[in-house]
NULUM-247698 format. One record per residue (C-alpha): x, y, z; residue in three letters. Coordinates in pm, 1 decimal, padded with zeros to 6 digits. Example, Ala and Ser with C-alpha at 12.3 -4.5 7.8 and 13.67 -1.06 7.14 Angstrom:
BEGIN
east north up residuo
01230.0 -00450.0 00780.0 ALA
01367.0 -00106.0 00714.0 SER
# end
This chain:
BEGIN
east north up residuo
02124.3 -01334.9 -00325.7 MET
01772.2 -01216.1 -00241.8 SER
01486.3 -01427.3 -00110.7 LYS
01331.2 -01406.3 -00452.6 ARG
01649.6 -01526.5 -00623.3 SER
01666.9 -01824.9 -00391.1 ARG
01307.5 -01907.7 -00483.2 ALA
01421.5 -01944.0 -00845.7 ARG
01631.2 -02246.8 -00759.9 SER
01322.6 -02448.7 -00854.3 VAL
01326.4 -02533.8 -01224.0 THR
01048.9 -02366.9 -01418.4 LEU
00800.4 -02611.2 -01563.7 LEU
00718.2 -02389.4 -01859.0 THR
00937.1 -02215.5 -02108.2 ALA
00957.9 -01842.6 -02037.8 ALA
01130.2 -01544.6 -02191.7 ALA
01171.0 -01183.5 -02082.3 LEU
01137.4 -00904.7 -02336.0 VAL
01230.8 -00548.7 -02231.8 VAL
01102.2 -00259.0 -02439.7 SER
01057.1 00114.7 -02422.0 GLY
01378.4 00185.2 -02230.4 ALA
01639.1 00312.5 -02476.2 PRO
01829.3 00494.9 -02202.4 ALA
01894.1 00175.6 -02005.0 LEU
02102.5 -00124.4 -02095.0 ALA
01846.0 -00400.7 -02063.7 ALA
01954.3 -00761.7 -02025.0 PRO
01915.4 -00966.5 -02341.6 PRO
01609.3 -01188.5 -02377.9 PRO
01679.0 -01541.0 -02258.1 ARG
01514.8 -01861.8 -02144.7 ILE
01475.1 -01855.0 -01767.4 LEU
01623.8 -02162.0 -01603.9 GLN
01856.2 -02275.0 -01329.4 GLN
02227.1 -02202.1 -01365.4 PRO
02405.6 -02514.9 -01491.2 ASP
02072.6 -02678.8 -01570.0 ALA
02022.3 -02850.9 -01907.2 PRO
01834.5 -02642.5 -02164.6 PRO
01461.0 -02637.8 -02115.9 LEU
01256.4 -02819.7 -02373.9 VAL
00990.0 -02577.6 -02504.2 PRO
00655.0 -02686.0 -02367.2 ALA
00315.6 -02654.6 -02523.8 ALA
00230.3 -02408.6 -02246.8 ASP
00473.7 -02119.0 -02288.4 GLU
00480.8 -01814.0 -02064.0 LEU
00651.8 -01496.2 -02178.6 VAL
00706.4 -01191.8 -01955.6 ALA
00740.1 -00848.2 -02114.3 THR
00874.4 -00542.9 -01930.2 ALA
00786.8 -00198.7 -02060.5 GLU
00840.7 00152.0 -01930.4 THR
00532.3 00311.0 -01776.7 TYR
00457.9 00615.5 -01995.0 PRO
00308.2 00835.5 -01721.3 GLU
00628.2 00878.6 -01520.4 ALA
00935.5 01102.0 -01541.3 ASP
01170.3 00818.3 -01444.6 ALA
01211.7 00465.3 -01572.5 ASN
00916.7 00304.1 -01397.5 LEU
00834.0 -00035.9 -01546.4 TYR
00535.2 -00262.8 -01581.3 THR
00552.3 -00639.4 -01636.2 VAL
00293.4 -00830.0 -01839.0 SER
00270.4 -01202.5 -01905.3 VAL
00136.5 -01393.3 -02204.0 ALA
00054.0 -01763.1 -02211.4 ARG
00099.9 -01907.2 -02559.2 ASN
00073.3 -01554.3 -02696.6 GLY
-00245.1 -01465.2 -02505.7 VAL
-00215.9 -01201.9 -02226.0 PRO
-00293.7 -01330.9 -01879.3 VAL
-00358.0 -01145.6 -01555.4 GLU
-00139.8 -01204.0 -01249.2 PRO
-00455.7 -01142.2 -01041.0 ARG
-00567.4 -01495.7 -01121.1 GLY
-00321.1 -01608.8 -00851.3 PHE
-00175.9 -01874.0 -01084.9 ALA
00158.6 -01963.1 -00929.4 LEU
00329.0 -02034.7 -01262.0 ASP
00246.7 -01679.1 -01373.5 VAL
00372.8 -01539.9 -01044.3 GLN
00692.6 -01739.3 -01089.1 GLN
00754.7 -01597.8 -01433.5 VAL
00703.5 -01243.6 -01301.3 VAL
00948.7 -01333.7 -01026.6 ASP
01207.9 -01440.7 -01279.6 ALA
01148.9 -01128.9 -01488.9 ALA
01225.5 -00909.9 -01187.0 LEU
01546.6 -01105.1 -01136.0 ASP
01648.0 -01022.4 -01490.9 ASP
01575.8 -00654.0 -01432.9 LEU
01773.6 -00632.7 -01108.4 GLN
02084.0 -00500.4 -01285.6 THR
01886.0 -00182.3 -01351.4 LEU
01869.2 -00106.2 -00977.4 GLY
02229.2 00003.0 -00946.6 SER
02207.7 00241.8 -00650.4 ALA
01966.7 00425.2 -00416.6 PRO
01956.1 00717.2 -00660.6 ASP
01910.2 00486.4 -00959.5 ASP
01660.0 00221.3 -00841.8 PRO
01463.8 -00040.3 -01030.8 LEU
01095.4 00055.9 -01001.5 LEU
00808.5 -00167.7 -01120.6 VAL
00439.9 -00086.4 -01085.7 LEU
00236.0 -00371.1 -00934.4 ASN
00430.7 -00652.7 -01099.0 PRO
00242.2 -00934.0 -00920.7 TYR
-00104.8 -00791.2 -00982.1 GLY
-00208.9 -00791.3 -00615.8 THR
-00188.1 -00421.0 -00523.0 ASN
-00290.1 -00188.0 -00804.0 THR
-00068.2 00109.2 -00707.0 THR
00211.7 -00065.1 -00517.6 GLY
00560.7 00010.4 -00653.2 VAL
00825.6 -00262.5 -00631.1 TYR
01166.1 -00104.4 -00556.0 ALA
01510.2 -00265.3 -00570.8 GLN
01862.8 -00124.2 -00572.7 PHE
02220.0 -00205.2 -00474.8 GLY
02368.0 -00056.7 -00158.4 THR
02702.0 -00031.2 00016.2 GLN
02566.4 -00187.4 00333.7 GLY
02265.5 -00186.5 00566.7 ASP
02040.7 00115.0 00598.1 GLY
01680.2 00235.5 00598.0 THR
01460.8 00370.7 00319.7 LEU
01218.9 00647.7 00413.2 THR
00977.8 00769.0 00148.7 TYR
00706.3 01031.4 00111.1 THR
00418.3 01026.2 -00136.4 VAL
00280.6 01370.2 -00225.5 SER
-00024.3 01432.1 -00438.9 SER
-00248.7 01737.8 -00493.0 PRO
-00511.0 01795.5 -00226.8 GLY
-00392.4 01520.5 00010.5 THR
-00173.3 01503.2 00316.7 GLU
00177.4 01370.3 00257.1 ASP
00212.7 00998.3 00327.3 PHE
00549.3 00913.0 00487.7 THR
00669.1 00567.6 00586.4 ARG
00987.1 00364.3 00636.8 VAL
00979.1 00078.5 00386.4 ALA
01042.5 -00277.5 00502.7 ALA
01350.1 -00433.1 00338.2 ASP
01276.7 -00787.7 00219.8 HIS
01629.9 -00862.9 00102.3 ASP
01848.6 -01007.0 00380.3 PRO
02159.4 -00922.7 00177.8 ASN
02318.5 -00602.5 00309.2 ALA
02433.9 -00520.2 -00044.6 ALA
02083.3 -00456.1 -00177.8 SER
01737.7 -00329.3 -00084.9 PHE
01409.5 -00485.0 -00198.5 GLU
01065.6 -00366.4 -00090.7 GLY
00726.6 -00231.4 -00192.3 GLN
00635.0 00136.6 -00174.1 LEU
00274.3 00173.4 -00058.1 ILE
00072.4 00492.5 -00070.3 GLY
00045.5 00605.1 -00434.0 VAL
-00300.5 00756.7 -00489.7 VAL
-00487.5 00618.5 -00794.1 PRO
-00570.7 00840.5 -01090.0 GLY
-00366.0 01147.1 -00991.7 VAL
-00010.1 01275.6 -01014.6 GLU
00209.0 01150.9 -00730.8 ASN
00560.5 01257.7 -00642.1 THR
00751.2 00991.8 -00451.0 VAL
01065.3 01106.5 -00269.8 THR
01290.9 00840.6 -00121.6 THR
01579.6 00885.0 00120.1 THR
01825.6 00601.8 00171.5 TRP
02005.8 00643.4 00502.1 GLN
02301.8 00405.3 00525.5 PRO
02398.4 00285.6 00870.6 ASP
02740.0 00429.8 00793.8 ASP
02731.4 00719.0 00546.4 GLY
02544.8 01017.0 00408.5 GLU
02177.2 01001.1 00301.2 PRO
02095.1 00959.2 -00067.6 VAL
01776.3 01113.7 -00205.7 GLU
01581.6 01020.0 -00517.2 PHE
01249.3 01146.3 -00650.1 SER
01014.1 01051.0 -00930.0 PHE
00672.5 01168.8 -01043.1 THR
00402.6 00945.3 -01187.0 MET
00038.9 00976.8 -01279.5 THR
-00102.9 00659.7 -01129.3 ALA
-00358.1 00446.8 -01314.4 PRO
-00716.2 00507.4 -01200.6 PRO
-00863.0 00298.1 -00923.0 SER
-00925.4 -00050.7 -01062.1 ALA
-01239.1 -00079.1 -00852.6 SER
-01356.0 00263.3 -00968.4 GLY
-01432.2 00362.1 -00610.6 ASP
-01363.8 00681.9 -00422.7 ARG
-01003.4 00784.1 -00370.1 THR
-01100.6 01009.3 -00079.0 THR
-01366.6 00936.3 00182.8 LEU
-01576.8 01201.5 00354.0 ASP
-01401.5 01243.2 00689.2 ARG
-01546.8 01427.5 00987.1 THR
-01295.3 01495.3 01263.0 VAL
-01473.9 01518.2 01597.7 VAL
-01178.1 01491.0 01833.2 GLY
-00805.7 01543.4 01779.0 ASN
-00694.1 01379.3 01452.6 ALA
-00343.4 01337.8 01596.3 GLU
-00487.9 01084.8 01840.4 GLU
-00580.9 00844.6 01559.1 LEU
-00384.1 00522.5 01582.6 THR
-00126.2 00430.9 01319.0 ASP
-00234.8 00209.4 01032.7 GLY
-00455.9 00175.3 00729.6 LEU
-00830.2 00106.1 00736.6 PHE
-00905.9 -00200.8 00522.6 ALA
-01257.4 -00169.4 00378.6 VAL
-01358.6 -00528.5 00299.3 MET
-01650.3 -00677.4 00112.2 GLY
-01779.0 -00353.8 -00034.8 LEU
-02083.6 -00491.5 -00207.1 ARG
-02062.9 -00265.0 -00513.8 ARG
-01737.8 -00436.9 -00612.3 HIS
-01689.3 -00737.6 -00389.6 ILE
-01351.5 -00850.4 -00525.7 ASP
-01150.8 -00545.3 -00418.6 TYR
-01027.7 -00444.3 -00075.3 THR
-00959.3 -00073.2 -00030.7 LEU
-00706.9 00059.7 00221.3 LEU
-00743.0 00418.8 00343.5 TYR
-00513.7 00624.8 00562.8 ASP
-00622.6 00835.2 00860.3 ASN
-00704.1 01123.4 00625.5 ALA
-00943.7 00901.2 00430.4 GLY
-00716.5 00877.9 00123.1 VAL
-00695.9 00552.7 -00075.0 LEU
-00337.6 00424.8 -00039.6 ARG
-00364.6 00064.9 -00158.4 ALA
-00613.9 -00154.7 -00340.4 GLU
-00609.7 -00534.3 -00330.2 PHE
-00722.3 -00697.7 -00653.5 ASP
-00883.3 -01029.9 -00558.8 LEU
-01018.3 -01330.4 -00745.2 ASP
-01396.0 -01297.6 -00728.0 GLY
-01449.5 -01296.5 -00351.9 TYR
-01396.5 -01049.7 -00069.4 ARG
-01121.9 -01035.7 00188.9 THR
-01285.8 -01163.7 00507.7 ASP
-00991.2 -01044.4 00716.0 ARG
-00609.7 -01034.7 00704.9 LEU
-00388.2 -01255.9 00917.7 GLU
-00008.6 -01270.1 00918.3 PHE
00189.3 -01592.4 00919.0 TYR
00567.8 -01586.2 00901.6 GLY
00657.9 -01319.6 00646.9 ASP
00329.4 -01353.2 00456.8 THR
-00020.5 -01210.2 00471.7 MET
-00300.4 -01468.1 00459.1 VAL
-00642.4 -01387.0 00319.9 THR
-00940.5 -01519.6 00130.3 THR
-00938.2 -01430.7 -00240.4 VAL
-01198.7 -01669.7 -00387.2 GLY
-01499.5 -01845.9 -00241.9 THR
-01286.6 -02160.0 -00204.3 ASP
-00936.2 -02008.8 -00230.5 LYS
-00691.5 -01884.2 00032.5 VAL
-00373.6 -01700.9 -00069.9 ALA
-00049.2 -01618.3 00107.3 ARG
00108.1 -01295.6 -00018.3 ILE
00448.3 -01159.1 00082.6 ASP
00547.3 -00798.6 00142.7 GLY
00654.1 -00753.7 -00219.3 LEU
00302.7 -00840.8 -00335.0 GLY
00400.4 -01183.9 -00462.1 ARG
00159.3 -01474.5 -00416.3 VAL
00373.1 -01748.7 -00261.4 VAL
00099.8 -02007.7 -00208.1 ALA
-00266.8 -02069.4 -00280.9 THR
-00493.5 -02327.8 -00123.2 HIS
-00816.4 -02438.5 -00289.0 VAL
-01071.2 -02594.1 -00052.2 LEU
-01251.5 -02831.7 -00287.1 ALA
-01594.5 -02925.6 -00153.5 GLY
-01630.5 -02613.0 00058.3 PHE
-01723.0 -02247.6 00015.6 GLU
-01588.2 -01997.9 00265.2 MET
-01797.8 -01722.3 00416.5 HIS
-01770.5 -01441.1 00667.8 HIS
-01457.8 -01515.7 00871.5 ASP
-01150.5 -01719.1 00960.7 PHE
-00882.5 -01714.1 01230.4 ASP
-00531.8 -01855.5 01264.1 ILE
-00398.4 -02086.6 01534.9 THR
-00059.1 -02063.4 01701.0 ASP
00070.8 -02353.8 01491.9 ASP
-00031.0 -02217.0 01153.3 GLY
-00375.0 -02361.6 01093.9 LYS
-00665.2 -02158.3 00962.5 LEU
-01002.2 -02219.2 01126.8 VAL
-01253.9 -02120.4 00859.6 ILE
-01630.1 -02073.1 00853.5 LEU
-01758.1 -02270.1 00556.8 ALA
-02045.8 -02428.3 00372.8 THR
-02000.0 -02793.5 00278.2 GLU
-02126.4 -02793.3 -00078.9 THR
-02246.9 -03155.3 -00068.9 ALA
-02476.3 -03082.6 00226.6 LYS
-02822.8 -02938.9 00208.6 GLY
-02760.9 -02677.8 00478.7 SER
-02528.4 -02377.3 00457.6 VAL
-02285.2 -02181.8 00676.2 GLU
-02271.0 -02437.7 00956.0 ASP
-01929.2 -02609.4 00948.4 VAL
-01570.9 -02524.9 01043.5 LEU
-01282.6 -02623.7 00817.5 VAL
-00918.7 -02638.8 00926.9 SER
-00640.0 -02566.1 00676.0 LEU
-00274.5 -02638.0 00762.9 ASP
-00069.2 -02363.8 00596.1 LEU
00249.1 -02571.5 00606.6 GLU
00118.5 -02892.6 00452.1 THR
-00182.5 -02760.8 00261.9 GLY
-00402.3 -03033.8 00408.8 THR
-00755.2 -02936.5 00508.5 TYR
-01079.0 -03088.8 00624.0 GLY
-01399.7 -03040.8 00816.8 LYS
-01341.5 -03027.4 01190.9 THR
-01676.9 -02913.0 01332.2 VAL
-02023.5 -02985.0 01194.6 ASP
-02288.4 -02794.4 01387.1 PHE
-02568.6 -03005.4 01239.1 THR
-02426.1 -03281.1 01458.4 GLN
-02336.6 -03072.1 01764.3 LEU
-02680.2 -02905.2 01768.4 LEU
-02892.2 -03176.3 01607.8 ALA
-03177.1 -03132.0 01854.4 GLY
-03202.7 -02760.8 01789.7 TYR
-03169.2 -02797.9 01413.1 LYS
-03468.4 -03032.1 01408.4 SER
-03682.9 -02731.8 01504.3 ARG
-03572.0 -02523.9 01204.6 THR
-03677.1 -02529.7 00841.7 GLN
-03546.0 -02395.9 00509.4 PRO
-03675.7 -02060.6 00394.1 TYR
-03660.9 -01835.9 00089.7 GLY
-03635.8 -01669.0 -00144.1 PRO
-03347.7 -01463.7 -00006.1 GLY
-02989.7 -01355.1 -00063.4 PRO
-02892.8 -01700.2 -00192.7 TYR
-03135.1 -01693.0 -00483.4 GLY
-03500.2 -01747.4 -00568.1 PRO
-03530.0 -02086.6 -00397.6 GLY
-03533.4 -02198.4 -00036.9 GLU
-03214.7 -02230.8 00165.4 VAL
-03141.2 -02423.4 00483.4 ASP
-02962.9 -02137.8 00662.1 ASP
-03058.1 -02245.3 01012.6 TRP
-02756.0 -02104.0 01200.2 LEU
-02572.1 -01852.1 00977.3 HIS
-02232.2 -01840.0 01147.0 LEU
-02073.3 -01499.6 01087.8 ASN
-01756.5 -01480.2 01300.1 SER
-01499.6 -01713.9 01453.3 VAL
-01226.2 -01644.5 01708.3 ASP
-00978.8 -01916.5 01806.1 TRP
-00810.4 -01949.0 02146.8 SER
-00529.6 -02180.2 02263.5 PRO
-00738.4 -02236.3 02577.6 ASP
-00854.3 -02591.5 02507.9 GLY
-00819.8 -02541.4 02130.3 ASP
-01151.0 -02359.2 02146.0 SER
-01341.1 -02114.0 01929.4 VAL
-01604.1 -01850.6 01993.8 ILE
-01852.7 -01838.9 01706.3 VAL
-02140.0 -01600.6 01640.7 SER
-02467.4 -01726.4 01493.1 ALA
-02673.8 -01449.7 01337.4 ARG
-02988.6 -01650.8 01265.3 GLU
-03072.8 -01724.4 01629.3 ASN
-02864.5 -01441.7 01784.4 SER
-02646.3 -01686.1 01977.4 ALA
-02280.7 -01689.5 02082.3 ILE
-02128.7 -02035.2 02125.5 LEU
-01800.9 -02167.0 02260.0 LYS
-01676.0 -02495.1 02109.6 VAL
-01386.7 -02684.0 02271.0 ASP
-01127.0 -02916.7 02115.7 ASP
-01204.8 -02813.7 01756.2 VAL
-00917.7 -03021.9 01613.0 HIS
-00996.7 -03328.9 01822.3 GLY
-01336.0 -03423.0 01959.2 ASN
-01539.9 -03100.1 01936.2 PRO
-01815.5 -03024.1 02185.3 SER
-02022.5 -02717.6 02269.7 VAL
-01902.6 -02577.3 02602.1 ASP
-02164.5 -02305.2 02643.3 TYR
-02420.0 -02084.8 02468.4 ILE
-02507.2 -01717.7 02525.5 ILE
-02845.7 -01609.1 02396.8 GLY
-03219.4 -01575.9 02444.4 GLN
-03310.7 -01866.5 02672.2 ARG
-03656.8 -01926.8 02524.7 GLU
-03504.0 -01995.0 02180.4 VAL
-03333.4 -02305.5 02319.8 TRP
-03606.4 -02420.6 02558.0 ALA
-03684.7 -02791.5 02532.9 GLY
-03376.6 -02880.4 02324.6 THR
-03079.1 -03087.5 02435.6 ASP
-02869.8 -02769.6 02425.5 ALA
-03079.7 -02582.3 02681.6 GLU
-02852.3 -02691.0 02966.9 GLY
-02552.1 -02530.5 02796.3 LEU
-02682.0 -02174.5 02838.0 LEU
-02481.3 -01944.7 03063.9 LEU
-02676.0 -01750.6 03325.8 GLU
-02712.3 -01376.1 03279.5 LYS
-02561.1 -01181.2 03570.6 ALA
-02749.6 -00851.8 03572.1 GLY
-03046.6 -00691.0 03403.5 ASP
-02976.3 -00627.1 03035.3 PHE
-03120.2 -00753.2 02705.2 PRO
-02938.3 -01005.4 02491.0 ASP
-02803.4 -00925.2 02147.7 THR
-02985.4 -00942.5 01816.6 GLY
-02803.9 -01071.7 01506.8 GLY
-02459.7 -00982.9 01649.0 GLN
-02133.0 -00988.2 01448.8 HIS
-01756.3 -00998.1 01510.0 SER
-01752.8 -01161.4 01853.9 VAL
-01392.5 -01168.1 01979.7 VAL
-01243.4 -01310.0 02299.1 ARG
-01000.2 -01095.3 02500.6 HIS
-00795.7 -01259.3 02775.6 ASP
-00682.9 -01019.8 03047.9 ASP
-00414.2 -01099.5 03302.7 GLU
-00598.5 -00891.1 03563.0 THR
-00889.6 -01137.3 03556.7 LEU
-00914.0 -01465.9 03743.0 ALA
-00863.1 -01796.0 03562.0 ASP
-01175.9 -01886.6 03368.8 GLY
-01270.6 -01522.7 03311.2 GLN
-01232.1 -01319.0 02993.4 TYR
-01407.2 -01050.7 02791.6 TYR
-01608.7 -01078.1 02470.9 LEU
-01651.3 -00775.0 02244.3 THR
-01903.0 -00758.4 01961.4 MET
-02114.6 -00549.2 01727.8 PHE
-02472.4 -00593.9 01845.7 ASP
-02680.7 -00521.9 01537.4 ASN
-02997.4 -00507.6 01753.4 SER
-03181.7 -00681.5 01470.0 PHE
-03414.4 -00976.6 01529.4 TRP
-03556.3 -01203.8 01264.7 ARG
-03548.9 -01586.8 01267.9 MET
-03654.5 -01689.6 00919.2 ASN
-03578.8 -02053.0 00999.8 SER
-03816.7 -02055.1 01301.3 ARG
-04147.7 -01906.9 01177.6 PRO
-04326.0 -02087.3 01461.2 ASP
-04124.5 -01913.6 01733.5 TYR
-04355.4 -01693.8 01940.7 THR
-04136.5 -01644.5 02246.2 GLY
-03994.0 -01315.2 02371.1 PRO
-03720.4 -01129.4 02185.7 VAL
-03452.2 -00907.3 02342.2 PRO
-03568.9 -00557.6 02432.1 ALA
-03435.9 -00292.8 02197.5 GLY
-03409.7 -00520.6 01893.0 THR
-03587.7 -00434.7 01569.2 SER
-03716.9 -00629.8 01267.4 PRO
-03616.4 -00340.5 01037.5 VAL
-03365.3 -00481.8 00787.4 ALA
-03229.9 -00145.8 00668.3 THR
-03006.4 00130.5 00800.7 ALA
-03287.3 00319.6 00972.6 ASP
-03127.6 00635.1 01124.9 PRO
-03389.5 00641.2 01401.0 SER
-03256.3 00311.7 01538.4 LEU
-02928.0 00223.7 01705.8 ARG
-02695.8 -00074.4 01711.1 SER
-02440.1 -00115.4 01992.2 GLU
-02082.7 -00195.2 02071.2 TYR
-02094.9 -00445.5 02357.4 ARG
-01843.0 -00589.9 02598.0 LYS
-01927.8 -00892.0 02812.4 TYR
-01741.9 -01048.6 03103.1 LEU
-01764.7 -01427.6 03086.3 VAL
-01702.2 -01624.8 03405.2 ASP
-01680.5 -01992.1 03314.2 GLU
-01633.4 -02093.3 03677.2 ASN
-01962.9 -01934.4 03780.4 ALA
-02132.1 -02013.8 03448.9 GLY
-02232.5 -01649.3 03398.6 THR
-02194.5 -01354.2 03162.8 TYR
-02244.2 -00987.9 03241.8 SER
-02250.6 -00662.8 03045.8 ALA
-01944.4 -00449.5 03112.1 VAL
-01990.9 -00177.4 02851.9 GLU
-02230.8 -00065.9 02579.9 THR
-02189.8 00217.8 02329.7 VAL
-02466.3 00320.2 02085.6 PRO
-02353.9 00328.5 01721.0 VAL
-02527.0 00386.2 01383.1 PRO
-02781.6 00111.6 01311.4 TYR
-02704.9 -00167.9 01069.4 SER
-02934.0 -00470.3 01067.2 ALA
-02673.2 -00697.5 00908.7 ILE
-02295.0 -00717.8 00847.7 VAL
-02075.5 -00469.6 01050.0 SER
-01797.2 -00515.8 01306.0 ASN
-01600.4 -00375.1 01595.1 VAL
-01224.3 -00396.8 01645.0 GLN
-01052.0 -00335.6 01977.7 ASP
-00711.0 -00173.9 01917.9 LEU
-00606.2 -00208.2 02280.5 GLY
-00815.7 00082.5 02405.7 GLY
-00933.7 00268.4 02095.4 PRO
-01201.4 00104.4 01879.9 LEU
-01278.2 00085.8 01509.9 VAL
-01651.3 00037.0 01449.8 ILE
-01808.3 -00018.7 01109.0 ASN
-02186.7 00010.5 01062.6 SER
-02208.9 -00155.3 00724.9 GLY
-02555.9 -00065.3 00602.5 GLN
-02510.7 00290.5 00728.2 ALA
-02199.9 00306.2 00505.5 LEU
-01987.3 00460.2 00779.3 THR
-01704.4 00365.3 01012.6 PHE
-01532.5 00554.1 01291.8 ALA
-01237.9 00536.8 01525.3 GLU
-01320.7 00591.5 01892.1 TYR
-01075.4 00681.4 02167.1 ASP
-01041.9 00487.8 02492.9 ALA
-01316.5 00702.2 02647.4 GLN
-01548.7 00593.7 02360.3 ARG
-01562.8 00938.4 02203.2 GLU
-01549.7 00956.0 01823.7 VAL
-01213.2 01082.9 01702.5 VAL
-01299.1 01073.3 01332.0 ALA
-01584.5 00934.7 01123.5 ARG
-01555.9 00819.1 00762.3 TYR
-01846.3 00785.4 00519.1 ASP
-01806.7 00564.6 00212.5 TYR
-02145.6 00593.0 00042.9 ALA
-02164.9 00671.0 -00326.3 LEU
-02441.5 00890.6 -00465.1 GLU
-02759.7 00686.8 -00495.6 GLY
-02636.4 00409.2 -00263.5 ALA
-02899.9 00204.6 -00078.4 THR
-02896.4 -00045.2 00207.4 GLU
-02808.6 -00309.2 -00051.5 ASN
-02463.8 -00148.6 -00070.1 ASP
-02240.1 -00196.0 00233.2 PHE
-01892.5 -00290.7 00348.0 ALA
-01893.6 -00620.1 00532.7 TYR
-01602.7 -00537.7 00761.8 ARG
-01350.6 -00257.0 00828.4 VAL
-01033.4 -00347.8 01016.4 LEU
-00723.4 -00139.1 01081.8 LYS
-00373.8 -00280.9 01028.9 TYR
-00029.1 -00130.6 01082.8 GLU
00145.7 -00362.9 00829.8 PHE
00463.3 -00341.0 01038.0 GLU
00750.6 -00560.0 00924.4 ASP
00548.0 -00636.1 00613.9 PHE
00518.9 -00318.4 00406.3 TRP
00661.9 -00084.1 00664.9 PHE
00967.3 -00121.0 00887.1 ALA
00881.6 -00210.0 01243.9 GLU
00873.2 00102.9 01459.7 SER
# end
């Protein structure tokens, strides 16, 4: 029995039926009420969910789609309603008899509504093995992967085939290699539905170095302002291979917990999605709105940047969500930790939050958790500061601050500033500050990497007349004559110092943007410049990708671009 079948041991709370149509060549199971074996008949409820499976017309094999209606009205799985996901789950169970063998699989296009071109695949086997597949489409490089098997039963395979290109004809060739036996090949051709976001299926790629040196993985383009509720995943050739359909809010990042992927899908909603595309849990954070970033602790808690909706100020608290229990609550309130500094700020507007004033005095934009003292590193864009907070789940306190000293002069936080070791300017409006522990360093030392936007504007401190870091600019656009930077600091907590280890000039972006250290190579996204690139360990560009649409302005940008391998999730671990 598969993981999904075991999940059905919970009695459905709504009546549900499966209808199969458009497949005269296959013996479909008869429609029935979905319930536990040996359970008493379900009493029809006022809220009735019905799943319908139909053959997808643009394919040369029996590829199915599953739709759900609630009381006769179609509903979208993308709403992340768990009862709808459960009915889809049960419908796939009913269809499993159609996946008789590796050369006669059950194929369903995006049944859970989370990945617009993902193909669910299931079939019976004669034992363990591996499934390799290749997606071919006109004008693109072949996309070959080994699919992760999410069925622990050796007598069947269950996984999701990723890589179908939207809006074009794709030929998918699968090869099942049993551990003991001859390989079995199967192929089908489908014209995929167009991109749900309507965005580009191929980015403009400029190869500067050797494309073979690009790291494995898919680039996740997150928070693309022109359609915020989609995340687009591109391969190294710049071809769109997957598309997350969200629930009105961007993906801030992806984290993996157990056998699930964790991400933001609504302004107050976190979802856990498994490798099949099924939403297995959602968590609604009533009283809070998420923004910018989150991280995960070793014991399965999310540390989330949030706005407490009952407060007057925004983007200045941390919320902790326990993924096991679903409990959540505010753990850090910076209006309390930095009360003396906040007293010097004032609301401002109009701005990105609307026509009125907003009390955006800190504007936290990244968080990185460490088991070292249950601490976090947070980045504050508004005053260009980097802060370390200890004991975030206990009695939080600010351990230190990195930033322009004059900004903090005369406040009770002034004594928390680390000393600069060396002659270099501080950052301006930095993003994506991440801690990197290194076993070659002494205890109390570690690196911080970041995207230094080199932008300076404190709207909440109009009275500030002190110095600003050299090289920063008040230009709030993607001015090509300016430069932002990748920066790497060495922090020495024992000495109370920080020093610049490395800087690399990158395309200017006053806001948003990020860097990602892949263990040597870097991915750097300059959001307002509408470009990202992968750099090698010597900081030379290997390939650059441009994602602008014709007529795009600085008001269009991707908030963050991160690269993921999706090993042991979509793809078998190498």
